[in-house]
Structures are given as structure tokens and as C-alpha cells.
C-alpha positions, -999 to 999 in steps of 0.1 A, spaced: 825 -485 -88 822 -521 -76 786 -510 -73 780 -500 -107 798 -531 -122 774 -556 -98 742 -532 -112 755 -540 -149 765 -575 -143 725 -582 -134 715 -570 -166 701 -597 -184 725 -612 -216 696 -610 -240 693 -570 -236 699 -550 -271 728 -535 -283 713 -499 -280 704 -504 -241 736 -520 -235 753 -488 -248 730 -466 -231 734 -483 -198 774 -485 -202 775 -449 -211 750 -436 -183 775 -453 -154 806 -444 -168 796 -408 -171 779 -406 -139 813 -423 -123 835 -398 -138 811 -371 -131 814 -363 -166 792 -339 -194 783 -368 -213 793 -396 -234 793 -414 -270 792 -449 -284 807 -449 -316 812 -482 -341 830 -485 -371 814 -488 -404 819 -508 -434 845 -478 -447 867 -456 -432 839 -438 -409 826 -442 -374 793 -439 -368 775 -426 -333 751 -452 -320 746 -440 -288 748 -410 -266 738 -402 -229 733 -368 -212 741 -345 -248 716 -321 -266 711 -331 -304 728 -294 -310 763 -314 -291 755 -348 -309 751 -340 -341 788 -328 -355 800 -364 -338 774 -388 -359 798 -396 -385 838 -395 -373 864 -399 -402 887 -426 -387 917 -401 -399 904 -377 -377 924 -364 -347 891 -367 -323 897 -389 -294 871 -418 -307 891 -418 -343 926 -419 -323 910 -450 -300 899 -470 -331 936 -464 -348 955 -474 -318 934 -497 -302 938 -484 -267 929 -456 -243 932 -422 -256 929 -389 -234 924 -356 -253 931 -327 -230 906 -296 -227 903 -274 -257 877 -253 -273 847 -272 -285 840 -272 -324 803 -275 -312 800 -253 -279 823 -221 -287 836 -209 -253 835 -243 -236 864 -261 -224 862 -302 -222 884 -332 -218 876 -364 -236 886 -402 -225 881 -424 -245 884 -467 -246 884 -493 -270 856 -512 -282 868 -543 -294 851 -575 -313 876 -604 -306 912 -590 -316 898 -560 -338 890 -526 -325 854 -521 -339 841 -489 -319 849 -462 -291 834 -453 -257 840 -419 -249 834 -396 -219 832 -360 -222 851 -350 -186 845 -311 -187 868 -298 -166 874 -326 -141 911 -335 -161 921 -367 -170 909 -400 -153 927 -412 -125 940 -450 -124 911 -464 -111 887 -444 -132 904 -458 -166 899 -495 -149 864 -491 -143 863 -474 -183 880 -506 -193 854 -531 -176 820 -508 -187 836 -514 -222 841 -551 -220 808 -556 -205 792 -536 -234 815 -559 -261 800 -591 -240 765 -579 -246 768 -566 -283 779 -602 -287 751 -619 -275 723 -591 -283 699 -594 -314 702 -572 -341 694 -535 -341 684 -540 -377 660 -563 -388 655 -574 -424 627 -558 -446 599 -580 -444 558 -572 -449 544 -565 -413 505 -565 -408 491 -538 -389 457 -540 -389 431 -561 -406 427 -539 -439 462 -521 -434 492 -538 -448 525 -529 -460 539 -509 -435 568 -485 -443 604 -503 -430 638 -494 -434 670 -515 -434 703 -500 -435 720 -509 -464 755 -495 -466 779 -469 -462 799 -445 -487 829 -419 -486 827 -392 -513 860 -372 -521 845 -341 -528 879 -327 -544 886 -357 -567 846 -364 -570 857 -400 -566 825 -419 -547 834 -451 -529 805 -477 -521 804 -508 -503 792 -538 -520 755 -538 -500 751 -504 -510 761 -510 -550 732 -541 -549 710 -513 -537 720 -489 -560 714 -516 -590 750 -516 -597 770 -547 -604 805 -541 -584 826 -552 -613 811 -527 -639 810 -500 -608 830 -470 -616 837 -449 -585 822 -416 -595 796 -390 -585 784 -393 -620 777 -430 -620 757 -426 -587 738 -396 -605 727 -422 -632 708 -442 -611 690 -416 -592 655 -408 -604 658 -375 -624 628 -357 -601 649 -364 -571 683 -356 -581 678 -316 -581 668 -317 -543 698 -343 -535 724 -325 -550 709 -292 -532 712 -307 -498 747 -319 -506 759 -286 -518 744 -268 -484 756 -295 -461 790 -288 -478 785 -250 -476 773 -251 -439 801 -281 -435 775 -295 -413 753 -330 -421 739 -341 -451 703 -356 -450 681 -365 -482 654 -390 -493 655 -402 -527 648 -424 -554 670 -452 -570 669 -478 -603 667 -510 -587 680 -540 -607 646 -548 -620 642 -512 -638 620 -504 -609 627 -474 -586 629 -478 -547 630 -452 -521 663 -442 -505 674 -425 -472 710 -410 -469 727 -391 -442 763 -381 -439 788 -356 -427 812 -330 -439 848 -336 -431 872 -308 -435 910 -301 -433 933 -283 -415 923 -251 -432 887 -257 -428 880 -267 -460 858 -293 -469 874 -326 -484 854 -353 -480 813 -365 -473 815 -396 -453 778 -412 -447 754 -442 -449 724 -450 -462 686 -470 -459 666 -485 -483 627 -485 -481 602 -514 -495 575 -489 -508 568 -461 -522 573 -431 -505 540 -415 -510 520 -444 -495 544 -447 -467 535 -412 -459 499 -414 -463 497 -448 -440 521 -436 -416 503 -403 -414 471 -420 -406 485 -441 -380 509 -418 -362 486 -394 -356 455 -413 -345 438 -405 -313 446 -440 -297 482 -454 -291 489 -479 -323 519 -503 -321 526 -532 -349 547 -561 -330 561 -589 -356 560 -627 -347 584 -622 -320 566 -597 -302 588 -569 -311 578 -535 -322 580 -528 -356 557 -493 -359 548 -472 -331 525 -441 -336 525 -406 -316 500 -413 -290 518 -447 -281 550 -427 -279 533 -402 -254 515 -431 -234 546 -454 -231 571 -423 -223 598 -432 -248 604 -419 -286 602 -439 -318 641 -449 -318 639 -462 -284 607 -483 -289 612 -498 -322 630 -534 -320 619 -540 -285 595 -568 -270 565 -551 -256 562 -564 -223 600 -559 -215 594 -521 -221 603 -502 -188 571 -485 -189 549 -521 -190 573 -544 -174 554 -541 -140 519 -544 -155 510 -581 -140 502 -609 -164 505 -587 -198 533 -611 -214 510 -642 -206 479 -621 -224 498 -615 -252 512 -648 -261 477 -661 -256 458 -643 -284 492 -650 -308 488 -688 -297 454 -687 -303 447 -663 -332 419 -646 -312 416 -611 -306 420 -604 -268 408 -568 -250 418 -558 -213 423 -530 -191 462 -524 -177 471 -498 -151 506 -482 -163 529 -484 -130 534 -446 -114 510 -429 -137 477 -436 -122 461 -443 -158 443 -470 -171 442 -479 -204 419 -507 -226 445 -528 -248 430 -545 -277 455 -574 -292 444 -582 -331 463 -613 -342 471 -613 -378 495 -627 -403 531 -620 -396 525 -603 -362 500 -585 -341 486 -549 -337 479 -534 -303 456 -503 -297 459 -485 -265 428 -462 -254 429 -438 -225 401 -452 -201 407 -434 -171 380 -409 -171 355 -436 -178 368 -460 -150 367 -425 -123 334 -421 -137 321 -458 -129 339 -459 -97 323 -427 -87 289 -442 -91 298 -474 -76 313 -455 -46 285 -432 -46 260 -466 -46 284 -481 -19 282 -448 4 244 -445 0 244 -482 16 270 -479 42 260 -442 52 222 -464 64 242 -491 81 263 -465 99 236 -448 111 222 -480 121 254 -492 141 254 -457 156 221 -459 172 234 -493 187 266 -479 197 251 -448 215 227 -471 232 257 -487 247 279 -456 252 284 -451 290 309 -421 289 311 -388 269 345 -398 252 326 -434 242 296 -407 225 319 -385 208 342 -415 191 308 -432 185 300 -404 162 334 -398 150 334 -436 136 301 -438 121 289 -401 111 318 -384 96 330 -414 72 296 -417 54 291 -377 51 328 -373 42 334 -353 70 367 -341 86 359 -328 119 339 -329 148 334 -311 182 310 -313 210 303 -284 231 284 -284 266 273 -248 271 274 -238 310 267 -203 323 271 -190 288 306 -205 284 313 -236 261 331 -265 276 349 -292 250 336 -327 254 355 -343 223 368 -334 193 382 -350 161 402 -331 131 411 -299 151 447 -290 162 454 -286 202 460 -250 202 427 -242 188 408 -265 209 422 -250 238 417 -216 228 377 -224 226 377 -243 257 361 -222 282 355 -194 259 319 -171 265 295 -182 238 289 -148 221 252 -142 205 270 -134 173 284 -173 167 267 -199 148 267 -224 178 246 -196 197 224 -191 166 216 -227 167 211 -233 202 187 -200 205 165 -215 173 171 -251 184 173 -256 146 203 -268 131 223 -243 110 243 -252 75 265 -232 62 281 -246 27 313 -227 25 339 -202 37 323 -173 21 290 -178 33 304 -180 69 323 -151 67 293 -132 52 269 -145 80 294 -138 107 323 -114 94 335 -111 134 347 -144 127 363 -141 94 393 -156 105 379 -187 113 378 -205 84 413 -199 73 427 -209 111 410 -244 113 411 -252 76 377 -260 72 351 -247 43 316 -260 52 302 -267 85 267 -281 103 256 -269 136 235 -289 156 220 -280 187 219 -309 214 185 -304 236 175 -329 263 144 -328 284 133 -298 262 167 -275 274 194 -267 250 227 -281 267 251 -281 241 262 -282 203 278 -309 176 294 -294 149 305 -310 118 329 -298 93 341 -306 60 374 -299 40 358 -286 9 325 -264 3 295 -286 7 259 -284 2 242 -307 21 205 -318 5 178 -323 20 177 -362 27 212 -351 45 202 -326 62 172 -343 77 193 -370 85 218 -352 109 185 -338 124 178 -368 135 211 -378 147 218 -348 166 185 -359 187 203 -398 192 236 -378 207 217 -353 228 200 -383 245 232 -401 246 253 -374 258 228 -363 285 235 -402 301 268 -401 296 274 -367 316 257 -381 346 276 -415 344 311 -393 341 302 -373 371 295 -405 389 326 -423 376 349 -396 388 336 -396 422 344 -429 422 375 -426 410 382 -402 436 374 -424 460 396 -454 451 424 -431 449 419 -420 483 421 -457 493 454 -462 477 489 -454 490 497 -420 474 532 -426 474 553 -455 479 579 -455 510 617 -459 502 632 -479 524 670 -489 524 660 -524 517 642 -518 486 631 -499 459 596 -503 445 576 -494 416 536 -498 417 507 -496 391 470 -495 394 450 -502 364 411 -497 365 390 -517 345 383 -506 311 343 -512 317 320 -503 341 322 -475 366 321 -493 401 356 -494 420 372 -526 425 389 -538 459 427 -541 446 451 -526 466 485 -531 479 512 -512 505 553 -512 515 554 -511 550 589 -503 568 594 -520 603 625 -523 627 661 -535 621 660 -531 580 626 -553 575 602 -545 553 565 -559 547 550 -561 513 517 -567 509 488 -570 480 454 -581 479 420 -579 462 385 -578 482 360 -598 456 337 -576 439 333 -541 428 316 -510 445 316 -492 473 310 -517 500 341 -536 487 363 -504 485 353 -497 523 362 -534 530 399 -532 515 403 -497 534 395 -515 565 419 -544 556 446 -518 550 441 -503 583 441 -535 597 477 -547 580 496 -518 590 482 -521 626 494 -559 626 525 -554 608 535 -525 634 532 -553 660 560 -570 642 539 -602 640 548 -631 618 529 -633 584 510 -664 595 499 -645 623 488 -615 606 470 -637 579 451 -653 611 439 -619 624 432 -606 589 407 -640 585 391 -631 615 382 -598 606 367 -604 571 350 -634 584 331 -607 608 320 -587 577 295 -615 566 291 -647 552 293 -629 516 326 -613 525 356 -626 507 392 -613 501 428 -627 488 456 -614 503 497 -617 503 516 -606 534 557 -610 525 582 -599 550 615 -593 539 648 -593 563 676 -573 547 706 -584 570 701 -624 562 684 -615 528 654 -636 540 618 -634 527 590 -652 544 555 -648 527 519 -664 537 488 -661 512 454 -664 511 434 -676 478 460 -651 461 484 -659 434 520 -664 443 548 -638 433 571 -640 411 608 -639 421 635 -632 392 672 -634 407 696 -612 385 710 -642 368 674 -643 351 661 -673 371 625 -671 375 595 -689 395 567 -686 413 573 -703 449 547 -719 468 523 -725 440 494 -741 459 473 -711 479 453 -712 513 418 -706 508 407 -665 508 402 -646 537 365 -649 553 371 -690 541 403 -700 555 409 -722 585 444 -713 603 473 -716 606 481 -708 572 510 -719 552 544 -700 552 570 -698 526 607 -689 532 632 -676 503 667 -663 504 672 -639 479 705 -628 461 713 -594 460 694 -574 433 664 -600 427 631 -586 414 598 -595 439 564 -589 415 532 -589 436 503 -587 413 462 -594 415 445 -618 391 432 -591 370 467 -587 355 473 -621 343 439 -636 339 411 -629 313 383 -642 290 406 -650 265 436 -661 288 438 -686 316 458 -675 345 486 -701 343 492 -684 305 497 -651 320 517 -662 349 540 -677 324 535 -641 303 547 -622 334 572 -645 344 589 -639 309 584 -602 306 598 -600 341 629 -620 327 634 -597 299 632 -563 316 650 -574 349 679 -552 343 657 -520 333 646 -493 358 614 -501 376 594 -478 359 602 -496 326 599 -528 340 561 -519 351 557 -503 318 567 -534 302 546 -557 321 516 -537 318 520 -532 280 526 -570 276 497 -582 295 469 -553 292 475 -533 262 462 -500 261 434 -510 232 421 -539 253 392 -539 273 393 -555 306 366 -561 331 387 -566 364 408 -541 381 445 -548 383 475 -541 407 514 -546 404 538 -540 427 573 -546 416 605 -543 442 641 -549 438 655 -559 472 689 -548 484 706 -565 516 732 -551 541 767 -560 539 788 -578 565 806 -545 569 772 -530 579 770 -556 604 782 -566 641 769 -590 665 783 -603 697 769 -628 727 770 -618 759 774 -634 793 741 -637 818 760 -616 844 764 -580 857 797 -575 838 776 -581 805 770 -542 804 802 -531 803 815 -557 779 786 -543 755 798 -509 765 832 -520 752 819 -537 718 801 -507 712 830 -480 712 852 -503 695 825 -510 669 813 -472 665 853 -461 658 854 -485 634 826 -469 618 836 -432 622 808 -431 645 827 -417 681 800 -389 683 778 -414 689 796 -437 712 780 -418 747 749 -421 738 750 -456 721 765 -470 755 739 -456 777 713 -471 757 730 -506 759 738 -505 794 702 -498 801 690 -525 776 714 -552 785 709 -545 824 670 -551 819 680 -582 803 700 -592 831 673 -582 861 646 -589 843 648 -616 817 670 -648 807 693 -656 779 709 -662 758 717 -625 756 729 -609 722 739 -579 710 737 -565 677 747 -533 656 732 -522 624 745 -492 604 725 -485 572 705 -452 568 706 -450 606 722 -464 636 702 -496 648 710 -513 680 695 -548 689 697 -567 724 677 -599 724 667 -624 749 647 -656 755 622 -640 775 587 -633 760 581 -606 786 568 -576 772 586 -546 783 564 -515 794 571 -478 804 556 -471 836 557 -438 856 579 -438 885 571 -418 913 596 -394 930 611 -419 955 613 -449 935 643 -462 933 636 -479 894 613 -477 866 629 -450 847 651 -470 818 625 -474 796 620 -436 800 658 -428 794 658 -450 761 627 -434 745 645 -397 754 678 -409 736 667 -425 704 643 -417 679 627 -449 677 624 -480 697 604 -507 700 600 -545 708 597 -575 684 590 -615 691 611 -641 675 613 -676 672 633 -680 701 624 -649 726 624 -612 718 643 -584 710 643 -549 721 656 -521 694 665 -488 691 671 -462 663 693 -431 659 699 -408 633 737 -407 619 752 -372 622 750 -355 593 783 -351 577 
């Protein structure tokens, strides 16, 4: 309800009474879910006149046009009582067998009730208290608009309807009358008496006195109409002449309703009349001429309100004469959204200069030429429908533009095909530059191999149909085979022609929704190798010029496609080589999760040298590496493969990042003076959550903490591999749990439109915004933000994003050991206690043997300090470290040797073992699988 009241409140306060009543009824009926509604206003005498209705057909409203205030109907009772009234459902006089209840509220003018707003509720029953309150609010709104609105009836005046047509017919309501049928008493109000030429002081209230002023020729028909209304107990309507005070006659219209008593006998006729300012013969002749003009015609007064409207204008504006008379032209719903209409009308009136312009009626698609002719007392308007003329003009102009565009696009096609490198490029060029100029909707390009057709590309067909065609045998009875066999284009102008030529394919036009086709053979080196099929949604008979043009286009497409097929084959082999050099699947060490993306260049077919790797190492360490061999081609790809192999070998030697970079620099330097590569090698230790990296000419990694802190550590790099001079600088980081590390090549952040600093800033923002997402979605967000699908790139790009994890203190245990023979026993004791605490007692015996052997070797062959460490993650790790750099080696012990079998025993008892060097010495580690639970 509040919403409806808000809508009403938004209505302008200068709206007409009829519009206000119409809106009030529409919202009242809709809110109460009623059948319809009415508004009655009190006349000068004891009658209520129907001034507005909603939702009710004329057959229902006719008996309610005039209501006696003494009736027992809902509107009459509201006016008498001055308060809301509910009349329960009862058989309706005007709808036999129907039952309806009526809810009515008063319409007041100050303290005086002047009418009623009534809603026919159907069988919904009496309104609720909330609905009654809503009806009163709506009535109050209508009262306010009624007091502010311009008058519904304007005084008569002579209006200009054209340069040579004047004195248009106008009617004005003059008053009301009440005839007591039984006594013959006829009561007029003073306004009616003056029109009928009677002085109120001399007036005798009787039918006889009224008959004296009626023209004798009109009296019989008028009395006959009254008698018929009485007999039918219905509505009286008549038009007749009355004597005026000056002795002449004027035309009058009357309309009344018969009132019956409780027995159904007629007792009164209550009505109202209108006065016309001209003779009916002249009015009718002029009205017929104007009303039935083929063009729309309107007459406006000097305030731009409509005073006359003909049938064509009613049809054009979508409203009846009653709805249009008195309305301002540019405020009509149909014309309200026409831009500039008010300004042009006002300008024509102000300058007294005829004006003509074309307008489009909203929501209709129809165009009209509006001619405004100012004249004394107003303006005449003519509407001429120019939609068809505009359509023909538009079609002619469109054809001329299409011809020009066609020539331009064919020129563009030639240039585009010259640049096309792949088969997809050729199909796209044809789809963009051939289909639109010819008005075509479909394209299929097929290559024929071993008498089977394989789709190269298509536009305007369903996936199901294309899948069905791909790889199908090319039968001799198909249009494609016929065109290839003859080497001449084949044109089919309609579906009927297609079915007649190829009855075995009669269902094809309906299946694909096409109506005409052009089958163009593709020939290269004198041999047909495929076909290009262009199709249309409508039957289309191509003229000779169009057929010649398509034949020339087919030759261009064939040459371009032959080149593209060779390119596609080479490109496919290059991509297979590139995929073989990159890791097929990233490992999943406990220390991190990682996702990578490789985006090849959008231009050119040569492979690039971008690469990346994750290398799990001992003791929950992991190495991240990314690099870019400068240049493109097979030699660069081979260099990338050699570097990747070298990094794996060096990483497993557990060398620190700066030493690994030095070895890689030597390798690249030995490849030749023109060989260069950038590289970044990072080592992450999950036991300390520390990350150390070194880089040669490569962009720094992006670091994003869980709290959103993002930065690029170590901004100044060393020169690239092949040009650098060791030693290499290293950067040490401590990473909070769950931090993101992003490694990337310059192709991701740098392009011709964007420098590397701007790209790194955007990368940082994208990582920060997506840091909480799954890593796949993080990579998708970064690549979409930096390298959109539609953006063509000239350089490959690699991205490796990892989220690091650290071991918790509960997963680690470490003890210092003495440098004497008791160290082994103490180590075994620590092992037993810790494994019991971890619930790994079943590994205790094996681990004690391993620890005894490792600690014993340190005591005998190395030097302190000695330290034992156990790590529990995906496996059980045992590490013994000392201050010696001596490398332990397995050797073959002879049968008589007392020692030399320790490392053989260690190798037999664990899954893996190894040695790594630290800043203070070395450590020997072993790895055992955890027992299955």
C-alpha cells in the first residue's frame, strides 16, 4: 500500500481531474483485488454523475452514469451520510446472476461531500481496516488533485483548425435537470434556464414549458427518445434545438437516467445537458471531413490543449477522443518521450511560423511527419505516417553503404589473409570480412583427406552438427563433392532447390536452419583440397557480380589456407617439443602447495625458453627455480632443457643458491658469446620457515603474507647467466605460515603497452586481492588481469605460485651430543623417548641402529659439535650434524675387514639417505616411511 501511495504522490499537481480519478481508481481496484471502480460527483441538482470508471465495460457502467442521491446504492449512501459505506454482495442489476459487494468512500470539497469513490469487490468480502484506510488516503489524494486541476470543461470559443477551416464544433456542459414523470414537474438549474432562453423568475417548472422552447422539428424525436428510455427504464439520449433569448435556435445535447420506485415503475428522469455553439449540419459536415481524414489531425487552443481530434489521430496516439480532449499535446503518454517536441511546438507558436519535422513514437517503431500550422486562437497539427518512406530511403541508403563497405572489406580481406598464419586466422578473416557484406550467417571450411571431410573452422552452426560432419565420408552425391569435382563454385538459392538437387539430403536445410548456400572449392597447385561453404538464413539468389566476387574470394582463401596448414603442422610440432621440456606435473612436497601456468606467445610459432621447476630436497626443504633463455627457437628450447637438467643435478647436491647460480653461469658461458639466460633459484626450509634465493637478471619474487603485506625483496639483480661474474648475492627471508611466493618471467609483467614496474605493481595487487583463494584461482586471477585472452602477446610467460607451510615445534626434536663414545647411547635414549611420545615405537629399533651408526662415525672420524635432530612430517627424518667437511662414502668391505660396513647398513635400513653441507660443517640424514595406520 505504501508503494502505491508513493507512486500517487509522485504525480504532478497540475494533472487533470480525469487523469487523477483514473489513477486513483486503478490503484484502489488493484489493491483491493476488485472487479472495477467508479467515481461519481454531485451535480447541481439531486443527481450524481459518473465521471470516471476503471475495469468495467460500458454495458456495466451505463446504468450508473446518473445516480439519484436518494437511491440505496453505495455512491448515493456515501454522499448522504458523508462516511464510508459497505454494501454486501447482492444480485447485480446490470449483470444478472453476478454477485458483488461495493465499498465506497466519500470525496469531499472542504467540509462538503461532493462525490464517492466506489470499488466493486466481487466476492472478496468487506475490505479490511487497512484497506479502508488505503481507500480514504486515495480519496484524499484525488480531492487535492481535484482542487488544483484545470477545469474539465472549457468555455466555448471559436477555434482555428486550419487556414481555411474555422468555427469547429465545441460543446460545454450547461446544467442539470430533474423530471418527475408522474407529476410532469421539470426542474432546471439556472444555468440550463439561461441556455434554454428562460428567465428563472418567469419559469414554470413543467414539461410543457420546456416543450415551448424546443424547435418543432426536433420535438417528436426528442419525446420519442424519452418515451423509449422510460419504457426500457434505461438511458435517455437526444440532440435537439432550443430557442435562444435572441430568438434564434442553438443545438443542445441531453443525457439522463430513468429512476424507478420499489415496484420497478419509472418515477423520475435525472440528467444533464450540453450546449453547442453552431448548427448541427455545419458541425457534422466539418466533423465528418476532419474525423475521417487519412492523416491524423489535431486542433490545439492557445494553451496547447487539444480541442479537436480525428479518428486517425486517435489511432495514432492510442487514446479515445474523450481521453485526448483538454490534454496538453506533449504531455500525452504516447508523446511524452518524444525528444524536443515541446520546444518545437512552442517555437512554432511563438514565431507564428509553420514548422514540420519527423518524430518516432516510442515503443511502436513508427515514424510520422508532424506539421504545425499556427493560426489565430491556436495551432493545427497534421500527422503523416512516413514509416514506409523512411524504410525505403533507409534500404536504398543501406544498399549504397553496403556496396561501399563490401568493396572496402574485400580489400581488408586480402590484407588480412596475407597476414594470417594459422587456419583459425584464415577462418576468422573470412567470417569477419566476407559474411557481413553479403548478409551471410554461416561458414564452414573443410579440408578433404582420404575422401573424408575434416572441419578447419566454422561459424553459425551448432556443435552437434559440426561434430556429426567432422570426419564423415564425402559422398559423390553431395554439393561439396560436386563443387570439388568440377572445380567450379556451386550456388543453391533456396531450400526447395537444395532438396530437388539432393533428395538424399532433404532433411539438411531444416536441420541446420539455412535457406541458401554457396559451395566454393578450394584449390592449390591445381589440386582441390577442400571447400568453403557460405550459407544464408533466407533464400538468396546471388547476382552475377556477387558470384564472380565469391569465386575470386575462394582463390584467395585457398592460397592463404594452404600456407596456414603448413604453419599449423610446424606449430604443432613446436608446441609438442615445448610441452616435453616443461614439467608434466608439479611435485607436492609437505613444505608447500604450488600451481603453475605457462602462456605461450600469441604471435609467432617458435617456442620460447621460459621454464620453471619445484625440486623436493632433504629434511623438508624444497627448491623453486624459474628461468628464461633469451630468444625464441629450437636452440633456445634446447638450452632451456640443458639448464633444467643441470639445476636438478646441482640441487640434489644440496648446494646453496649462490653456488648453484655460479655453476649455471659457467654452463651458459660455455654455450657461446650470444647465449644468455635469466634465472632465480630459491631454497625454502620448512623447519625454520626461512627462504634464501639468488637470481641472475631475473625479476624478484613476489611475497604476500597472510595479512596482505606484499613486497618484492632484493630489487637489484645480478647480470644474466652468461654475462654475470660470481659471487652471486643472496637474499634471506622469514615467511609466516601460509605466505604466498610468486615466481614469474618478464613476459607476464612487461609488454609494449606496459613497463615492468607497472606490471609488477599490478601483479602485487592481484596477488594481494586473491591471496585467500585456491591457488588455481589465484593463477587465473593473475593471468586474466595481466594477460587477458583477447590480448595478443609477443613473448612467452611463466607463472609459479606456491603457498608455503612450516613444521610445527611438535613435529621437531633436537639434542646436542657429547664428543665421546657415550654419545651413541645417549642418542638412542633420546630416540626411544621421542618416538614413544610420537607414537612411533615400532620404528624405535631401526632408528636406534641408524642413530648409533651415524653418531659412531662422527665420534670416530669427524669433529664436534655433534647434534641429533628428528623430524616427523610425511616421513621420519633423522639428522646427525658435525663440524667436519669430510664426505662419507660407501665402500666395499672385504670379508676379513672389521669395519667399512656402516653406510651399507644405513642404506639397507632406510628409504633414502644423504649428506648436505652447512655453513658450520655437514649433516648426514636418513628418511624412513611412517607405518600405515
